[in-house]
N, C-alpha and C positions, 0 to 999 in steps of 0.2 A: 531557327527557332528550337526550343526544347520541347519535346514530347514527353509526357509523363503518363504512365500507367500504373494504377493502384491495384492491389489484390491482397487477399487474406481476411477480408471482413466475413462476418457470419452471425450466428446466434450462439450466445454463450450465456451460461447461469452466472449469477452474481458470485464474485470471488474466483471466477476462472480467467484464463489467459487467452490472448489472441497475438499473433504477430502479423503486422501489416507490412507489405513491401511496396516500394515505389521504384519502378524501373525508369530511368532517363535516358533518352535517345536524342540525337540531333547535335545541336551546338552546345555540347556539355561542357565545354572548356570555358564558357562564359559564366557558368554558375557560380555565384559566391555564397549563397545560403540555400539550403534545402530545408522544408519544413512541413509539418503536419498540422493541419487545420481541421475542424469539425464543425458541423452544422446540424443542430437538432430542429425539428418542426417548430416553427414559431419563434426561433432564436436566431440571432445573427451568427454568422461564421466567426469563429475565434480561434486563436492560436493555441496549439497543444505543446508543440516542441519544434525547435529549430536546431540545425547544426550547420556551422560554417565549413568552408573548405579546408580550413586548418584544425577542425575538430572542436571548437568551442560550441557548447551546447546550452540551450536555454529552455525552460519548461513553464508552463503555467502552473500556477500554485495548486490548482485543483489535482494535478496529476503527479506532482513531485513525490518520489518515492515509490510510485507505482508503474510509471511509464518510462522506458529508456529509448532514446533515438541513437541510432548507430548508422554507419555507412560502410559499404564495400566499394572502394574506388575501382577495383578491377572489373566489377560487375555493373558499375554506374547505378548502384542501388542504395536506397536508404530504407531502413527499416524502423518500425515502431513496435517494441516490445510492450505489451499491455498486460499488466498483472493486477491482481485484486480488483477486478473490474466490477463497477457499480452501475445500477440502472441508469444514473445520471449520465454515464459515458456513452450512452446509446446516441448515435448520430451517423451521418455520412461523413466519412473521413476522406479529406482531400490532401494530396500531395501537391506542394507549390514549390516554386524556385524564384530566387531574387538574383538577378544577374549583377555583375560588377556595373555600377553607375545607375542602378535602379533604386529608387526609394521605397518601393513596395514589391510585394510578391505579385508577379505579372504573368506567370504561366501556371497552369493549373491541369491536374488530371481530372478524369470524370467521376472520381469518388468511388468509395467502397463502403457498404453498409455495416454497421456494427450494431447489434442489438443485444442488450444484456437484459435478460429477463428470466425468471424462475417459473 
């Protein structure tokens, strides 16, 4: 099974930047897609960005042009660079993985809090 640990969250002013990291361990060779999701109070968890094992990326419309997902295979790590942050970006951000043969993201980290406030 894959273990995921997120880090990098914090408090930032609107317009600021943060970079989140997600380190994977365990059965990492089973991973097809890694992604970032977020959940704000009173809202459902939603997709932020994904990246496949061959580098294909997908972004939610709300973050296109501001967020960038990337990966470092040597470190088994996925990053989310968040620029031009808005208060609406405030949420707990979760790293998730979709293994080969899975129809959904089935493994999750514990999350890291991002708060955008002046």
